[in-house]
Backbone as ProteinMPNN parsed JSONL, in Angstrom:
{"seq_chain_A": "SDEEKELALKMKGILDRIDEETRIDRTTAFRAVLDKMAKEPEENWSLHYMATLLEALLYFMLNEGNEKIDEEEHNEQ", "coords_chain_A": {"N_chain_A": [[157.867, 53.284, 41.949], [160.799, 52.184, 43.778], [160.296, 49.796, 45.118], [158.116, 48.758, 43.687], [159.338, 48.35, 41.195], [161.168, 46.38, 41.927], [159.415, 44.304, 42.677], [158.159, 43.882, 40.204], [160.323, 42.91, 38.68], [160.809, 40.595, 40.135], [158.423, 39.182, 39.634], [158.691, 38.863, 36.865], [160.874, 37.14, 36.813], [159.729, 34.879, 38.036], [157.716, 34.276, 36.176], [159.358, 33.721, 33.994], [160.545, 31.357, 34.923], [158.25, 29.742, 35.074], [157.633, 29.522, 32.352], [159.936, 28.139, 31.483], [160.22, 25.852, 33.128], [157.852, 24.491, 33.487], [154.809, 23.094, 32.123], [153.081, 25.017, 31.476], [152.383, 28.121, 29.939], [153.636, 31.5, 30.352], [151.664, 33.462, 29.946], [149.224, 32.155, 30.369], [149.557, 31.448, 33.063], [149.76, 34.006, 34.218], [147.234, 35.034, 33.615], [145.662, 33.288, 35.135], [146.361, 34.065, 37.702], [145.409, 36.709, 37.659], [142.656, 36.165, 37.362], [142.16, 34.899, 39.813], [142.737, 37.005, 41.559], [140.716, 38.779, 40.844], [138.541, 37.747, 42.087], [138.913, 38.351, 44.659], [138.612, 40.748, 47.374], [138.909, 44.179, 46.45], [140.698, 45.671, 47.954], [142.722, 43.927, 48.535], [144.231, 43.775, 46.284], [147.357, 44.028, 44.927], [150.768, 44.543, 43.845], [152.484, 43.056, 45.39], [150.817, 41.027, 46.405], [150.124, 39.82, 43.986], [152.631, 38.848, 43.161], [153.066, 37.007, 45.204], [151.003, 35.164, 44.713], [151.808, 34.237, 42.167], [154.23, 33.01, 42.866], [153.259, 30.973, 44.519], [151.761, 29.534, 42.666], [153.783, 28.697, 40.896], [155.28, 27.082, 42.674], [153.349, 25.108, 43.263], [152.985, 23.986, 40.69], [155.553, 22.974, 40.161], [155.895, 21.135, 42.204], [153.559, 19.626, 42.632], [151.652, 19.864, 40.557], [152.866, 19.081, 38.053], [153.4, 16.421, 38.629], [150.815, 15.381, 38.818], [149.937, 15.794, 36.197], [151.74, 14.136, 34.811], [150.947, 11.679, 35.877], [148.334, 11.487, 34.87], [148.862, 11.328, 32.118], [150.22, 8.893, 32.087], [148.199, 7.146, 32.829], [146.597, 7.304, 30.596], [147.9, 5.857, 28.688]], "CA_chain_A": [[158.753, 53.279, 43.102], [161.806, 51.123, 43.756], [159.657, 48.549, 45.561], [157.319, 48.268, 42.559], [160.282, 47.833, 40.203], [161.69, 45.127, 42.464], [158.351, 43.299, 42.564], [157.971, 43.592, 38.774], [161.438, 42.033, 38.292], [160.57, 39.3, 40.783], [157.363, 38.508, 38.883], [159.26, 38.472, 35.58], [161.675, 35.949, 37.085], [158.817, 33.758, 38.288], [157.094, 33.944, 34.895], [160.396, 33.061, 33.2], [160.657, 29.977, 35.417], [157.038, 29.026, 34.66], [157.843, 29.203, 30.931], [161.047, 27.213, 31.278], [160.232, 24.662, 33.976], [156.541, 23.841, 33.58], [154.099, 22.912, 30.852], [152.163, 26.144, 31.353], [153.084, 29.313, 29.483], [153.553, 32.64, 31.261], [150.406, 34.174, 29.762], [148.189, 31.378, 31.052], [149.8, 31.59, 34.497], [149.42, 35.377, 34.609], [145.764, 35.145, 33.565], [145.123, 32.547, 36.278], [146.544, 34.931, 38.872], [144.456, 37.817, 37.535], [141.323, 35.622, 37.647], [142.092, 34.689, 41.261], [142.676, 38.314, 42.205], [139.421, 39.401, 40.548], [137.564, 37.19, 43.027], [139.278, 38.865, 45.974], [138.249, 42.156, 47.573], [139.83, 45.078, 45.764], [141.74, 46.157, 48.866], [143.805, 42.937, 48.524], [144.958, 43.847, 45.025], [148.641, 44.718, 44.981], [151.847, 43.815, 43.18], [153.004, 42.072, 46.345], [149.874, 39.901, 46.41], [150.259, 39.156, 42.695], [153.891, 38.099, 43.196], [152.853, 35.879, 46.117], [150.19, 34.176, 43.994], [152.642, 33.64, 41.125], [155.156, 32.1, 43.541], [152.495, 29.809, 44.959], [151.421, 28.779, 41.464], [155.015, 28.03, 40.456], [155.567, 26.024, 43.638], [152.385, 24.03, 43.036], [153.254, 23.303, 39.415], [156.804, 22.232, 40.234], [155.87, 20.091, 43.217], [152.372, 18.786, 42.587], [150.959, 19.95, 39.278], [153.496, 18.265, 37.026], [153.205, 15.024, 39.002], [149.442, 15.005, 38.451], [149.883, 15.723, 34.732], [152.461, 12.92, 34.431], [150.108, 10.545, 36.25], [147.227, 11.422, 33.919], [149.387, 10.833, 30.855], [150.539, 7.476, 32.277], [146.93, 6.418, 32.848], [146.023, 7.301, 29.251], [148.645, 4.926, 27.812]], "C_chain_A": [[159.766, 52.13, 42.976], [161.215, 49.773, 44.159], [158.836, 47.938, 44.424], [158.207, 47.693, 41.468], [160.845, 46.485, 40.642], [160.662, 44.001, 42.351], [158.109, 42.91, 41.107], [159.085, 42.668, 38.271], [161.285, 40.639, 38.892], [159.515, 38.51, 40.012], [157.864, 38.054, 37.515], [160.087, 37.203, 35.749], [160.816, 34.715, 37.309], [158.168, 33.314, 36.977], [158.097, 33.283, 33.952], [160.534, 31.595, 33.616], [159.437, 29.144, 35.014], [157.173, 28.612, 33.203], [158.853, 28.074, 30.749], [160.883, 25.867, 31.984], [158.897, 23.943, 34.092], [155.94, 23.712, 32.188], [153.104, 24.04, 30.583], [152.958, 27.348, 30.863], [152.792, 30.481, 30.416], [152.227, 33.385, 31.142], [149.274, 33.46, 30.488], [148.332, 31.52, 32.566], [149.383, 32.979, 34.979], [147.91, 35.572, 34.617], [145.115, 34.426, 34.745], [145.238, 33.385, 37.552], [145.574, 36.105, 38.821], [143.031, 37.359, 37.832], [141.132, 35.422, 39.145], [141.95, 36.027, 41.977], [141.324, 38.982, 41.994], [138.334, 38.916, 41.504], [137.8, 37.671, 44.458], [138.769, 40.297, 46.135], [139.327, 43.074, 46.994], [140.947, 45.587, 46.669], [142.912, 45.166, 48.978], [144.676, 43.042, 47.283], [146.237, 44.65, 45.205], [149.664, 43.903, 44.202], [152.42, 42.744, 44.096], [152.118, 40.824, 46.367], [149.991, 39.106, 45.11], [151.539, 38.307, 42.659], [153.76, 36.862, 44.085], [152.046, 34.78, 45.437], [150.995, 33.49, 42.899], [153.631, 32.645, 41.724], [154.452, 30.823, 43.97], [152.136, 28.92, 43.773], [152.637, 28.024, 40.94], [155.343, 26.868, 41.375], [154.636, 24.831, 43.413], [152.72, 23.25, 41.767], [154.53, 22.48, 39.475], [156.712, 21.033, 41.165], [154.675, 19.159, 43.151], [151.745, 18.732, 41.206], [151.55, 19.063, 38.217], [153.354, 16.785, 37.338], [151.816, 14.549, 38.599], [149.307, 14.886, 36.938], [150.566, 14.45, 34.255], [151.625, 11.681, 34.737], [148.942, 10.383, 35.28], [147.702, 10.878, 32.58], [149.701, 9.331, 30.957], [149.256, 6.64, 32.234], [146.289, 6.332, 31.472], [146.688, 6.257, 28.347], [148.251, 3.498, 28.072]], "O_chain_A": [[159.594, 51.224, 42.161], [161.586, 48.735, 43.611], [158.865, 46.724, 44.226], [157.876, 46.665, 40.876], [160.983, 45.566, 39.835], [161.001, 42.88, 41.974], [157.88, 41.738, 40.809], [158.814, 41.737, 37.512], [161.59, 39.634, 38.249], [159.685, 37.316, 39.764], [157.501, 36.972, 37.054], [160.01, 36.295, 34.922], [161.14, 33.63, 36.826], [158.081, 32.118, 36.699], [157.733, 32.384, 33.194], [160.627, 30.706, 32.77], [159.574, 27.975, 34.653], [156.861, 27.474, 32.851], [158.639, 27.162, 29.95], [161.36, 24.848, 31.485], [158.816, 22.894, 34.73], [156.515, 24.174, 31.203], [152.378, 24.019, 29.589], [154.079, 27.577, 31.316], [151.822, 30.456, 31.174], [151.716, 33.89, 32.142], [148.456, 34.1, 31.149], [147.337, 31.693, 33.27], [148.735, 33.116, 36.016], [147.367, 36.203, 35.524], [144.123, 34.907, 35.293], [144.324, 33.408, 38.376], [144.979, 36.458, 39.839], [142.274, 38.08, 38.481], [140.073, 35.736, 39.688], [141.138, 36.165, 42.892], [140.837, 39.681, 42.883], [137.327, 39.595, 41.704], [136.987, 37.428, 45.349], [138.523, 40.983, 45.143], [140.517, 42.763, 47.052], [142.035, 45.9, 46.187], [143.981, 45.533, 49.464], [145.757, 42.454, 47.239], [146.197, 45.818, 45.591], [149.454, 42.721, 43.931], [152.794, 41.662, 43.644], [152.62, 39.699, 46.349], [149.962, 37.875, 45.122], [151.519, 37.174, 42.177], [154.284, 35.798, 43.756], [152.367, 33.599, 45.568], [150.877, 32.278, 42.72], [153.851, 31.569, 41.168], [154.983, 29.725, 43.804], [152.201, 27.694, 43.868], [152.538, 26.85, 40.582], [155.654, 25.775, 40.9], [155.083, 23.685, 43.376], [152.737, 22.019, 41.765], [154.587, 21.393, 38.899], [157.377, 20.022, 40.941], [154.771, 18.007, 43.575], [151.35, 17.662, 40.741], [150.813, 18.35, 37.536], [153.203, 15.973, 36.426], [151.661, 13.438, 38.094], [148.637, 13.979, 36.446], [150.037, 13.753, 33.389], [151.598, 10.738, 33.945], [148.599, 9.261, 34.907], [147.021, 10.054, 31.969], [149.468, 8.586, 30.005], [149.241, 5.549, 31.663], [145.527, 5.406, 31.197], [146.1, 5.827, 27.355], [148.774, 2.587, 27.43]]}, "name": "protein", "num_of_chains": 1, "seq": "SDEEKELALKMKGILDRIDEETRIDRTTAFRAVLDKMAKEPEENWSLHYMATLLEALLYFMLNEGNEKIDEEEHNEQ"}
């Protein structure tokens, strides 16, 4: 459907940003979302939910995750 195509393009855009703007590759991010979804009831599984999780993961990595990684590297030196 058109909605599914739109969501797939949105997820591709998010995964592109994860590749380009974070230290995590798109495959690892996608697997993390699939692992999270597998723990949810099956009725929650949808492309919309997957896109929401990817967005949340990107937001976390850009705003908190990278800061924590940078702090850990600083502490190691």
